[in-house]
C-alpha positions as CSV (number, residue, x, y, z in Angstrom):
1,X,78.8,117.8,98.6
2,X,82.4,118.7,98.0
3,X,84.7,116.0,96.5
4,X,88.3,115.9,95.2
5,X,88.0,114.7,91.6
6,X,90.5,113.4,89.1
7,X,89.7,115.4,86.0
8,X,92.5,114.5,83.6
9,X,96.2,113.7,83.6
10,X,97.8,116.2,86.0
11,X,94.5,117.8,86.9
12,X,92.7,117.3,90.2
13,X,90.0,119.7,91.4
14,X,87.6,120.2,94.3
15,X,84.0,120.2,92.9
16,X,80.4,120.1,94.0
17,X,78.9,116.7,93.2
18,X,75.7,114.9,94.2
19,X,75.7,113.2,97.5
20,X,75.7,109.4,96.9
21,X,72.9,107.1,98.1
22,X,73.7,103.7,99.6
23,X,72.3,100.6,97.9
24,X,71.9,97.0,99.1
25,X,74.5,96.1,101.6
26,X,76.1,99.6,101.7
27,X,76.3,102.4,104.1
28,X,76.7,106.2,103.7
29,X,79.7,107.5,105.7
30,X,80.2,111.1,106.7
31,X,83.9,111.4,106.1
32,X,85.9,112.4,109.1
33,X,89.3,112.0,107.6
34,X,90.9,110.9,104.3
35,X,94.6,110.1,103.9
36,X,96.6,111.5,101.0
37,X,99.0,108.9,99.6
38,X,101.7,108.6,96.9
39,X,99.2,106.4,95.1
40,X,97.0,109.5,94.7
41,X,100.0,111.4,93.2
42,X,100.6,108.5,90.8
43,X,96.9,108.4,89.8
44,X,96.9,112.2,89.1
45,X,99.9,111.8,86.8
46,X,98.8,108.6,85.1
47,X,95.0,108.1,85.3
48,X,93.3,105.3,83.5
49,X,90.4,106.1,81.2
50,X,87.9,104.9,83.8
51,X,89.3,107.1,86.5
52,X,88.3,110.4,84.9
53,X,85.8,112.2,87.2
54,X,86.7,109.7,90.0
55,X,86.7,110.9,93.6
56,X,90.1,110.1,95.0
57,X,90.9,108.7,98.5
58,X,91.5,105.1,99.6
59,X,92.4,105.8,103.2
60,X,89.0,106.6,104.8
61,X,87.6,107.0,108.3
62,X,84.1,108.3,109.0
63,X,80.9,107.8,110.9
64,X,77.8,106.0,109.6
65,X,75.2,108.5,108.4
66,X,72.8,106.2,106.6
67,X,72.2,102.4,106.3
68,X,71.3,101.0,103.0
69,X,68.8,98.2,102.5
70,X,69.7,94.9,104.1
71,X,72.5,96.2,106.3
72,X,72.5,94.6,109.7
73,X,75.0,94.8,112.6
74,X,75.8,98.4,112.0
75,X,74.5,101.5,113.8
76,X,74.1,105.1,112.9
77,X,77.0,107.4,114.1
78,X,79.3,104.4,114.6
79,X,82.9,105.5,113.8
80,X,84.7,103.2,111.5
81,X,87.7,102.8,109.1
82,X,87.2,101.4,105.6
83,X,89.3,98.5,104.4
84,X,90.6,99.4,101.0
85,X,90.0,95.9,99.4
86,X,86.3,95.4,98.8
87,X,86.3,91.7,98.8
88,X,83.6,89.3,97.5
89,X,83.7,87.1,100.7
90,X,82.9,84.0,98.6
91,X,86.1,83.0,96.8
92,X,88.7,80.6,98.2
93,X,91.0,83.4,99.3
94,X,88.3,85.3,101.1
95,X,87.0,82.2,102.8
96,X,90.6,81.6,104.0
97,X,90.8,85.1,105.5
98,X,92.9,86.5,102.7
99,X,90.5,89.1,101.4
100,X,93.4,91.3,100.1
101,X,94.0,88.6,97.5
102,X,90.3,88.2,96.6
103,X,89.8,86.3,93.4
104,X,86.3,87.6,92.8
105,X,87.4,90.2,90.2
106,X,87.5,89.8,86.5
107,X,91.3,89.6,86.0
108,X,93.9,87.5,87.8
109,X,96.4,90.4,88.0
110,X,93.9,92.9,89.3
111,X,93.3,93.6,93.0
112,X,89.8,93.8,94.5
113,X,87.8,96.9,93.9
114,X,89.4,99.8,95.7
115,X,87.9,103.2,96.7
116,X,89.6,106.1,95.1
117,X,91.2,103.8,92.5
118,X,88.5,101.8,90.8
119,X,85.4,103.4,92.4
120,X,84.7,106.7,94.2
121,X,86.8,107.2,97.3
122,X,86.8,109.2,100.5
123,X,88.2,112.6,99.6
124,X,84.7,114.0,99.9
125,X,82.2,115.0,102.6
126,X,80.4,111.7,102.1
127,X,81.1,108.3,100.6
128,X,79.2,105.1,100.0
129,X,81.0,101.9,101.0
130,X,80.2,98.2,101.6
131,X,79.0,97.6,105.2
132,X,81.2,94.5,105.2
133,X,84.4,96.6,104.7
134,X,84.2,98.4,108.0
135,X,86.3,98.1,111.1
136,X,85.1,100.1,114.3
137,X,87.6,102.6,115.6
138,X,85.9,103.6,118.9
139,X,87.5,106.8,120.2
140,X,90.6,106.6,118.1
141,X,91.5,109.8,116.2
142,X,89.9,109.4,112.8
143,X,92.9,111.0,111.1
144,X,95.1,108.3,112.7
145,X,92.6,105.6,111.8
146,X,92.4,106.7,108.2
147,X,96.1,106.3,107.5
148,X,96.2,102.9,109.1
149,X,94.0,101.6,106.3
150,X,97.0,101.7,104.0
151,X,100.2,103.1,105.6
152,X,99.6,100.9,108.6
153,X,97.9,97.9,107.0
154,X,100.4,97.1,104.3
155,X,103.5,97.0,106.6
156,X,101.6,95.1,109.3
157,X,100.7,92.4,106.7
158,X,104.3,92.1,105.7
159,X,105.5,91.8,109.3
160,X,102.8,89.3,110.1
161,X,103.9,87.1,107.2
162,X,107.5,87.2,108.4
163,X,106.8,87.0,112.2
164,X,107.3,83.3,112.6
165,X,110.8,83.5,111.1
166,X,111.9,86.4,113.2
167,X,113.0,84.5,116.3
168,X,115.6,85.7,118.8
169,X,119.0,86.2,117.1
170,X,117.5,87.2,113.7
171,X,117.6,90.5,111.9
172,X,115.2,92.4,109.7
173,X,116.0,95.2,107.2
174,X,113.5,98.0,106.4
175,X,114.4,100.0,103.3
176,X,112.6,103.3,102.8
177,X,111.4,105.2,105.9
178,X,108.4,107.1,104.7
179,X,105.0,106.6,106.3
180,X,104.9,102.8,105.6
181,X,108.5,102.2,106.5
182,X,108.2,103.9,109.8
183,X,105.1,101.8,110.7
184,X,107.1,98.7,109.7
185,X,109.8,99.6,112.2
186,X,107.1,100.0,114.9
187,X,105.5,96.7,114.1
188,X,108.8,94.8,114.0
189,X,109.7,96.4,117.4
190,X,106.3,95.6,118.9
191,X,105.8,92.1,117.5
192,X,109.2,90.5,117.1
193,X,112.5,90.1,118.9
194,X,114.5,90.8,115.7
195,X,117.3,93.3,115.4
196,X,115.9,96.1,113.2
197,X,118.2,97.7,110.6
198,X,116.7,100.7,108.8
199,X,118.0,102.3,105.6
200,X,117.1,105.7,104.0
201,X,118.7,108.7,102.3
202,X,117.2,111.2,104.7
203,X,118.8,111.9,108.1
204,X,115.4,113.0,109.5
205,X,113.8,109.7,108.5
206,X,116.7,107.8,110.0
207,X,116.4,109.7,113.3
208,X,112.6,109.0,113.3
209,X,113.3,105.3,112.8
210,X,115.7,105.2,115.7
211,X,113.1,106.9,117.9
212,X,110.5,104.2,116.8
213,X,112.6,101.2,117.7
214,X,115.3,100.7,115.0
215,X,118.5,99.3,116.4
216,X,120.7,100.4,113.5
217,X,120.2,103.0,110.9
218,X,122.3,103.4,107.7
219,X,122.4,105.8,104.8
220,X,121.2,104.4,101.5
221,X,124.0,106.2,99.6
222,X,126.8,104.5,101.6
223,X,128.9,102.7,99.0
224,X,129.7,100.0,101.5
225,X,126.1,99.6,102.6
226,X,125.8,95.9,101.9
227,X,129.0,95.1,103.6
228,X,128.0,97.1,106.7
229,X,124.7,95.2,106.9
230,X,126.5,91.9,106.6
231,X,129.0,93.0,109.3
232,X,126.1,93.8,111.7
233,X,124.8,90.2,111.2
234,X,128.3,88.5,111.5
235,X,128.2,87.8,107.8
236,X,125.0,85.8,108.0
237,X,122.7,88.4,106.4
238,X,119.2,89.4,107.5
239,X,116.3,86.9,107.7
240,X,113.8,89.4,106.4
241,X,113.9,92.4,104.0
242,X,110.9,94.7,103.6
243,X,111.6,97.0,100.7
244,X,109.3,100.1,100.6
245,X,111.2,101.7,97.7
246,X,111.2,99.0,94.9
247,X,114.0,100.3,92.6
248,X,116.8,98.2,91.1
249,X,119.3,99.4,93.6
250,X,117.2,98.5,96.7
251,X,116.2,95.1,95.3
252,X,119.8,94.3,94.6
253,X,120.8,95.4,98.1
254,X,118.1,93.0,99.4
255,X,119.5,90.1,97.3
256,X,123.1,90.9,98.5
257,X,122.2,90.9,102.3
258,X,119.3,88.4,102.7
259,X,120.3,85.3,104.7
260,X,120.0,81.7,103.4
261,X,116.3,80.7,103.8
262,X,115.4,84.4,104.3
263,X,112.6,86.4,102.7
264,X,112.5,89.5,100.5
265,X,109.2,91.4,100.3
266,X,108.7,94.0,97.5
267,X,106.2,96.5,98.8
268,X,107.4,99.6,97.1
269,X,106.1,99.9,93.5
270,X,108.8,102.0,91.8
271,X,109.3,99.6,88.9
272,X,112.5,97.9,89.9
273,X,113.3,94.3,89.0
274,X,115.2,91.4,90.6
275,X,116.1,88.4,88.5
276,X,115.3,85.0,90.1
277,X,117.2,82.5,88.1
278,X,116.8,78.7,88.1
279,X,120.6,78.0,88.2
280,X,123.4,77.1,90.6
281,X,124.6,80.7,90.9
282,X,122.5,83.8,91.2
283,X,123.8,86.9,89.3
284,X,122.5,89.1,92.1
285,X,123.7,87.0,95.0
286,X,120.4,85.4,96.1
287,X,121.4,82.6,98.5
288,X,119.8,79.1,98.6
289,X,116.3,79.0,100.2
290,X,115.7,82.7,99.8
291,X,112.1,83.7,98.7
292,X,111.0,86.8,96.9
293,X,107.3,87.9,97.3
294,X,105.0,90.7,96.3
295,X,102.5,91.3,99.2
296,X,99.5,93.5,98.8
297,X,97.6,95.5,101.4
298,X,96.4,93.2,104.3
299,X,93.5,91.1,105.4
300,X,90.4,92.3,107.2
301,X,91.7,90.7,110.4
302,X,95.0,92.5,109.8
303,X,93.3,95.9,109.8
304,X,91.3,95.1,113.0
305,X,94.6,94.1,114.7
306,X,96.3,97.3,113.5
307,X,93.4,99.4,114.9
308,X,93.7,97.5,118.2
309,X,97.4,98.3,118.5
310,X,96.7,101.9,117.8
311,X,94.0,102.1,120.4
312,X,96.4,100.5,122.9
313,X,98.8,103.4,122.3
314,X,101.5,101.1,120.8
315,X,101.8,103.1,117.6
316,X,103.1,106.6,117.0
317,X,101.8,108.5,114.0
318,X,103.1,111.7,112.3
319,X,100.2,113.5,110.7
320,X,99.8,116.8,108.9
321,X,96.1,117.9,108.5
322,X,94.6,119.8,105.6
323,X,91.1,121.0,104.8
324,X,89.3,119.4,101.9
325,X,89.7,122.6,99.9
326,X,93.5,122.3,100.3
327,X,93.6,118.8,98.7
328,X,95.6,119.9,95.6
329,X,98.2,121.8,97.8
330,X,98.5,118.6,99.9
331,X,99.1,116.5,96.8
332,X,101.7,119.0,95.5
333,X,103.6,119.1,98.8
334,X,103.6,115.3,99.0
335,X,104.8,114.9,95.5
336,X,107.6,117.4,96.2
337,X,108.7,115.6,99.3
338,X,107.4,118.3,101.6
339,X,105.4,116.0,104.0
340,X,107.2,114.4,106.9
341,X,104.9,111.5,107.7
342,X,101.3,111.3,106.3
343,X,99.0,114.0,105.0
344,X,95.3,113.8,105.9
345,X,92.3,115.7,104.6
346,X,89.8,116.6,107.3
347,X,86.5,117.9,105.9
348,X,85.1,120.9,107.8
């Protein structure tokens, strides 16, 4: 079969490899769609030693082509999306329904096994996955379902964690309006009464956010940005900040505008830092009661709820499709900022 393989730093190639065989508790999927993510660009540039000759792709939708030994409750030809956190289902976090924080791995700081990152992924004609990691998609477009496994799941998890605090009269700030940020705007609009403020450098992204439910959109390079956000909230600040960029500037903006008792979520992984000091005065302006968290992905229930919202027609995707042979071109365009929305590989 064809597969998109990480060969070395900076080198990804489409190769012929052996079709995998499902083992105990696994299924073989015929891949119908595989999302292309900035994580894939990062892996291409900075692979770990164990990722050489790894098949990329952590956003996967497909149909079940073969059942491995011991698999029950799944049927051939069923269309599914693959949850990207392959949880143990035995640890305290899993038993509490927080599979995205599974403690079954070897290291405290490592996430659960992830296709396309720690094991072979879905940028291929076939992939083997745990039967327990599947969510049915019914008649939903597989390309849409695939991107929801990450670009939809991570922002949904963030919004769900904040939902109880976003009551009438509150405000939420979304920083960074790429694929994840645009879904965050949609989830906030669909699930909360909060006033949504969206920030980005790109006018096209700001226009897209307005069309998806943002009440206010502001340019990230506005020198008076923090003051404008505070003005929009009568000086109170926003009860929730979801930062999909994660650089020093966006994190300091979050600290400057979050309300007392509010929450900052760092979803973007661009290496920024935000000091949290145990003192009377914060050097970055964090008010009393503010929390800073680092959410990861989403639970299995979260993914099922995202798929349900999509099947109800409550989400609007922006997708550009590529053939499997065009995977390198898709990665190049994404890295260069040439994809508006999400790129998806669709095997022929």
